[in-house]
C-alpha positions in Angstrom: 0.0 0.0 0.0 2.9 2.3 0.7 4.3 2.1 -2.8 0.7 2.4 -4.2 0.0 5.6 -2.4 3.4 7.0 -3.5 2.8 6.0 -7.1 -0.6 7.7 -7.1 0.9 10.9 -5.9 3.6 10.8 -8.5 1.1 10.1 -11.3 -1.0 13.0 -10.2 2.0 15.3 -10.2 2.9 14.1 -13.7 -0.7 15.0 -14.9 -0.4 18.5 -13.4 2.5 19.3 -15.7 -0.1 19.8 -18.4 -2.4 22.1 -16.3 -1.3 25.7 -16.8 -2.6 28.8 -18.5 -5.7 29.8 -16.5 -6.5 30.6 -12.9 -8.7 27.4 -12.7 -6.0 25.1 -14.1 -3.4 26.6 -11.7 -5.8 26.2 -8.8 -6.6 22.6 -9.6 -2.9 21.9 -10.2 -2.0 22.9 -6.6 -5.0 21.2 -5.1 -4.4 17.9 -6.9 -0.7 17.9 -5.9 -1.6 18.7 -2.3 -4.4 16.1 -1.9 -2.7 13.2 -3.8 0.6 13.5 -2.0 -1.1 14.0 1.3 -2.4 10.4 1.1 1.1 9.0 1.0 2.4 11.3 3.7 -0.5 10.5 6.1 -0.3 6.8 5.4 3.4 6.9 6.3 2.5 8.7 9.5 -0.3 6.2 10.3 2.2 3.4 10.1 4.3 5.1 12.8 1.3 5.9 15.0 1.8 5.2 18.7 -1.8 4.3 19.4 -4.9 2.8 17.7 -6.6 6.2 17.9 -3.7 8.0 16.3 -3.7 5.3 13.5 -7.4 5.7 12.9 -7.1 9.5 12.8 -4.3 9.4 10.2 -6.2 6.8 8.1 -9.2 9.1 8.3 -7.2 11.9 6.8 -6.0 9.6 4.0 -9.6 8.7 3.2 -10.6 12.4 3.0 -7.6 13.2 0.8 -8.2 10.2 -1.5 -11.8 11.2 -2.0 -10.7 14.7 -2.8 -8.1 13.4 -5.2 -10.8 11.8 -7.2 -12.8 15.0 -7.4 -10.1 17.0 -9.1 -9.7 14.7 -12.2 -13.5 14.6 -12.4 -13.5 18.4 -12.5 -10.7 18.4 -15.1 -12.8 16.0 -17.2 -16.1 17.7 -16.7 -14.7 21.2 -17.6 -12.7 19.8 -20.5 -9.5 21.4 -19.1 -7.2 18.9 -21.0 -7.4 17.5 -24.4 -9.0 14.1 -25.2 -5.7 12.4 -25.1 -5.8 12.7 -21.3 -9.2 11.0 -20.9 -7.7 7.5 -20.3 -5.3 8.9 -17.7 -8.0 10.9 -15.9 -10.2 7.8 -15.7 -7.3 5.7 -14.4 -6.6 8.3 -11.7 -10.2 8.5 -10.7 -10.4 4.7 -10.5 -7.2 4.5 -8.4 -8.5 7.2 -6.1 -11.7 5.2 -5.6 -9.9 2.0 -4.9 -7.5 3.7 -2.4 -10.6 5.2 -0.7 -12.3 1.8 -0.4 -9.1 0.1 0.9 -8.6 2.8 3.5 -12.2 2.8 4.6 -12.0 -1.0 5.0 -8.8 -0.6 7.0 -10.4 1.9 9.3 -13.5 -0.2 9.7 -11.6 -3.3 10.5 -9.5 -1.6 13.1 -12.4 0.3 14.6 -14.3 -3.0 15.1 -11.3 -4.7 16.6 -11.3 -4.9 20.4 -7.6 -5.7 20.4 -5.1 -3.1 21.7 -3.0 -1.5 19.0 
């Protein structure tokens, strides 16, 4: 999962290299970089958490950021901010963000239901 969250952030950064020229594109560029890389940063922090509560808190941030990271490519697609040649990549990133969100929600749910100490 660590390499997957890292790869997702890098792939989003690569896409943003093509977003320039308008206020909206520049705004989305910064937001997508921030949210997609935050997943990896917070997942790393979760792995070092010193308590179950701290782990759940960091995973919850990852979930929020993964969901947000899906929204930005959706907006890029809906507003046609990139040419058609990026459609496949936008769809792939949206799917990956959805999968990451689902995995992280399952992780949080499993740990939340566990009575075991962290």
